Every structure is written in structure tokens, then in C-alpha cells.
C-alpha positions as CSV (number, residue, x, y, z in Angstrom):
1,X,-30.7,-21.8,25.5
2,X,-31.3,-25.0,23.6
3,X,-28.3,-24.2,21.3
4,X,-26.0,-24.9,24.3
5,X,-27.4,-28.3,25.2
6,X,-25.1,-31.2,24.7
7,X,-25.4,-33.5,21.6
8,X,-23.5,-36.2,19.9
9,X,-22.8,-34.3,16.7
10,X,-19.3,-34.0,15.2
11,X,-18.2,-30.6,14.0
12,X,-15.1,-30.4,11.8
13,X,-13.8,-26.9,11.3
14,X,-11.6,-27.0,8.1
15,X,-10.1,-23.6,8.7
16,X,-10.6,-20.5,10.9
17,X,-10.8,-17.3,8.9
18,X,-10.2,-14.1,10.8
19,X,-10.9,-10.7,9.1
20,X,-10.1,-7.2,10.1
21,X,-10.0,-4.0,7.8
22,X,-10.4,-6.2,4.7
23,X,-7.5,-8.4,5.6
24,X,-8.0,-12.2,6.0
25,X,-5.8,-14.4,8.2
26,X,-6.4,-18.1,8.3
27,X,-5.4,-20.6,11.0
28,X,-5.7,-24.4,11.2
29,X,-9.1,-25.8,12.0
30,X,-10.0,-28.6,14.4
31,X,-12.6,-31.3,15.2
32,X,-15.0,-30.4,18.1
33,X,-17.1,-32.9,19.9
34,X,-18.2,-30.7,22.8
35,X,-21.0,-28.2,22.8
36,X,-18.5,-25.3,23.3
37,X,-14.8,-24.9,22.8
38,X,-12.2,-22.2,23.7
39,X,-10.2,-20.2,21.0
40,X,-7.4,-17.8,21.6
41,X,-6.7,-15.1,18.9
42,X,-3.5,-13.1,19.5
43,X,-3.5,-9.6,18.0
44,X,-0.8,-7.0,17.9
45,X,-1.0,-3.5,16.5
46,X,2.5,-3.7,15.0
47,X,4.5,-1.0,13.3
48,X,7.6,-3.0,12.1
49,X,9.8,-0.3,13.6
50,X,11.8,-3.0,15.4
51,X,12.8,-4.3,12.0
52,X,14.4,-1.2,10.6
53,X,17.8,-1.8,8.9
54,X,21.0,0.0,9.5
55,X,21.0,1.0,5.8
56,X,18.1,3.3,5.9
57,X,17.2,6.4,7.9
58,X,13.5,6.0,7.2
59,X,11.4,5.7,10.3
60,X,8.0,4.2,10.0
61,X,5.1,6.2,11.3
62,X,3.9,4.9,14.6
63,X,0.7,2.9,14.2
64,X,-2.5,4.5,15.2
65,X,-4.6,2.9,18.0
66,X,-7.2,0.5,16.7
67,X,-10.6,0.4,18.4
68,X,-12.1,-3.1,18.2
69,X,-15.9,-2.4,18.6
70,X,-17.3,-5.9,18.2
71,X,-16.8,-9.4,16.9
72,X,-19.1,-11.4,14.6
73,X,-19.0,-15.1,14.1
74,X,-20.9,-16.5,11.1
75,X,-23.6,-19.1,11.5
76,X,-23.8,-21.9,12.4
77,X,-21.5,-20.9,15.3
78,X,-22.3,-18.6,18.2
79,X,-20.1,-16.5,20.4
80,X,-20.7,-17.4,24.1
81,X,-18.1,-15.1,25.7
82,X,-15.0,-13.0,25.0
83,X,-12.2,-11.6,27.1
84,X,-11.3,-8.8,27.3
85,X,-14.7,-7.3,26.9
86,X,-15.4,-5.2,23.8
87,X,-15.1,-2.4,22.8
88,X,-11.4,-2.2,23.4
89,X,-8.6,0.1,22.1
90,X,-5.4,-1.5,21.1
91,X,-2.5,1.0,21.2
92,X,0.5,1.0,18.9
93,X,2.7,-2.1,19.5
94,X,0.3,-3.3,22.1
95,X,-0.5,-7.1,22.1
96,X,-3.9,-8.4,23.1
97,X,-4.9,-12.1,23.3
98,X,-8.7,-12.4,22.7
99,X,-10.0,-15.5,24.6
100,X,-13.3,-16.7,23.0
101,X,-15.7,-19.4,24.0
102,X,-17.7,-20.6,21.0
103,X,-20.8,-22.8,20.8
104,X,-21.0,-25.2,17.9
105,X,-24.2,-26.3,16.1
106,X,-26.3,-29.3,17.2
107,X,-26.0,-31.0,13.8
108,X,-22.9,-32.4,12.1
109,X,-20.9,-29.8,10.3
110,X,-17.8,-29.7,8.1
111,X,-16.5,-26.4,6.8
112,X,-14.9,-23.1,7.7
113,X,-15.5,-20.8,10.6
114,X,-15.5,-17.1,9.8
115,X,-14.7,-14.4,12.4
116,X,-14.9,-10.7,11.7
117,X,-13.4,-8.1,14.0
118,X,-15.4,-4.8,13.7
119,X,-13.4,-1.7,13.9
120,X,-13.4,2.0,12.9
121,X,-13.3,2.3,9.1
122,X,-10.1,3.5,7.4
123,X,-9.6,5.2,4.1
124,X,-8.5,2.7,1.6
125,X,-6.3,2.8,-1.5
126,X,-6.6,0.5,-4.5
127,X,-3.3,-0.9,-5.8
128,X,-2.7,-2.8,-8.9
129,X,0.8,-4.2,-9.2
130,X,1.2,-5.2,-12.8
131,X,4.7,-6.7,-12.3
132,X,7.7,-6.6,-9.9
133,X,11.1,-5.6,-11.3
134,X,14.4,-6.0,-9.5
135,X,17.2,-3.6,-10.4
136,X,20.6,-5.1,-9.4
137,X,24.1,-4.7,-10.8
138,X,22.9,-2.4,-13.5
139,X,20.3,-4.8,-14.8
140,X,16.5,-4.7,-14.5
141,X,15.2,-8.2,-14.0
142,X,11.5,-9.1,-13.9
143,X,10.9,-11.2,-10.8
144,X,7.1,-11.4,-10.9
145,X,5.1,-11.0,-14.1
146,X,1.6,-11.8,-12.8
147,X,-0.5,-8.9,-11.7
148,X,-1.8,-8.5,-8.1
149,X,-4.6,-6.3,-6.7
150,X,-4.4,-5.0,-3.2
151,X,-7.0,-2.9,-1.3
152,X,-5.1,-1.5,1.7
153,X,-5.6,1.3,4.3
154,X,-3.6,4.4,3.4
155,X,0.0,4.0,4.5
156,X,-0.4,0.3,5.4
157,X,2.7,-1.8,5.5
158,X,2.6,-4.9,3.4
159,X,5.2,-7.7,2.7
160,X,6.8,-8.5,-0.6
161,X,9.0,-11.7,-0.8
162,X,11.7,-11.8,-3.4
163,X,14.3,-14.4,-4.5
164,X,17.7,-12.8,-4.6
165,X,19.3,-15.5,-6.8
166,X,17.9,-13.8,-9.9
167,X,20.2,-10.9,-9.4
168,X,22.9,-11.9,-6.9
169,X,25.5,-14.7,-6.5
170,X,26.7,-16.7,-3.5
171,X,29.0,-14.5,-1.4
172,X,27.5,-11.1,-2.5
173,X,26.5,-8.5,0.1
174,X,23.3,-6.5,0.0
175,X,23.7,-3.1,1.8
176,X,21.0,-0.9,0.4
177,X,17.4,-1.2,-0.8
178,X,15.3,1.5,-2.6
179,X,11.8,1.2,-3.8
180,X,10.5,3.6,-6.4
181,X,7.7,6.0,-5.5
182,X,4.8,6.0,-4.6
183,X,5.9,3.1,-2.4
184,X,8.4,3.5,0.5
185,X,10.8,0.9,1.8
186,X,10.4,0.4,5.5
187,X,12.6,-2.6,6.5
188,X,13.7,-6.1,5.6
189,X,14.0,-9.5,7.1
190,X,16.9,-10.5,7.3
191,X,18.1,-7.1,8.2
192,X,20.8,-5.2,6.2
193,X,23.7,-5.5,5.6
194,X,23.0,-9.0,4.4
195,X,25.6,-11.4,3.1
196,X,24.4,-14.2,0.9
197,X,26.2,-17.1,2.4
198,X,23.5,-19.9,2.6
199,X,20.4,-20.9,0.8
200,X,18.1,-19.1,3.4
201,X,19.6,-15.7,2.7
202,X,18.5,-15.9,-1.0
203,X,14.9,-15.2,0.3
204,X,14.3,-11.6,1.3
205,X,11.1,-10.3,2.9
206,X,10.6,-6.6,2.2
207,X,8.3,-4.4,4.3
208,X,6.8,-1.7,2.1
209,X,4.6,1.2,3.0
210,X,1.6,1.7,0.7
211,X,1.0,5.1,-0.9
212,X,-1.7,7.6,0.2
213,X,-3.4,7.4,-3.2
214,X,-4.4,4.6,-5.5
215,X,-1.8,3.3,-7.9
216,X,-1.5,1.0,-10.9
217,X,1.8,0.0,-12.4
218,X,5.0,-1.8,-11.6
219,X,6.7,-2.3,-8.3
220,X,10.4,-1.4,-8.9
221,X,12.9,-2.5,-6.3
222,X,16.6,-1.4,-6.5
223,X,19.1,-3.4,-4.4
224,X,22.8,-2.7,-4.1
């Protein structure tokens, strides 16, 4: 195939965008001077159950298997080979490293490379978070006033990062987190109980389970 013949073109990939179920993940690009190049994409069907805190009895539902049926790479790139062969089913908490060989165009190119994993469709919910409110020490504090729109599979776990300095002081201890329905608190990183004893502990990542129906309104987080 003439596409695979060598040439002296320079291909600069500014970023590699990987899409699955409407989610986009980007990794750093590269400059390629060969006719083909290898690319490894690690994928894990993760449930976050290893991140549950001692302060909650909630147990996240085990992730369903994901069947990767195919993979598309946008022009001007071409997929030469992929391991393991598709279709493949990735079980809950199973990790798979997809090893790709990709052919580059014969002309100079600067821009992104877009990769789409094709999988079974999932029922989606439309979420409009108008603002985020932190309830701490008897006060309700707005921590994010800009609105956000999320289109997620039902029950999908997403991450919310908050700054604790708006409601807590150095030396305070966080032992309990509640999130108002229709959302469900799953876990946090760092795990609870958490003592705020350095600057890093002021940043808290919350893992939140999306509802089964669409929602528009505030995201309310209560932390004690």
C-alpha cells in the first residue's frame, strides 16, 4: 500500500485525543519522522471501590463489563494493527493495554490525532450543575458559581475537586462527607478521616455517582 512507503515528511501530533462513551481523554503528542509508530493506550474498567473511606458504608456497584467492538482513527492517520485483537470484553477492574501501530500521512502535518473506541451504547443522563455549595460548620459556602454541563452514563462515577480552605482551618479533621440527592458520595482522595495538616490536604477529590435520571440544579456537599 503506497500509504506505508517511506517519505521525508515530518508529522507533529500536538495532542492525542482518546474518546469512549462520550468522554475525552487527552495525552501528550509527539513528532514522528518514520512511516509508522507504536502507541500504547492503557485502559481499566475501574469501579473506585478500592478508594472507599472508613466513614461511609456505601459500596459502589461493581462496574459492568465493557465490550470494545472497534477502534477508529481519524484521517490523515491509519491503523495498521492493534493488540489485543478487537472485539474484546473488559471485565470490571480488569486492565488492558492496547498496543497500536499507526501509519502517518506522506505529507507534512501538524495537529491532533483523534482516536475513538467503539463500544456498546449506554443510557445517558443530562446533568446541569448550576453551582457547587459546601456546607461546613453550620455555614453554606458557594465554592463554584459557574455552571457545568455533563452528559454521563446512568450511575457513572465522576470527580469533583474542592478546596477545603473555604470552610476549614489548619488542624481541622474531616470525618464525614454527604452529598445531597440525587447524587451519591462514593469515596474521596485523600481517604477519610482526613486531618488538614499541610497544604496538600486542603485539596479534596470527591468521587460522586451520577443519578439515574437527568438533573439540573446545585451540587450540595456537606462535610463534617
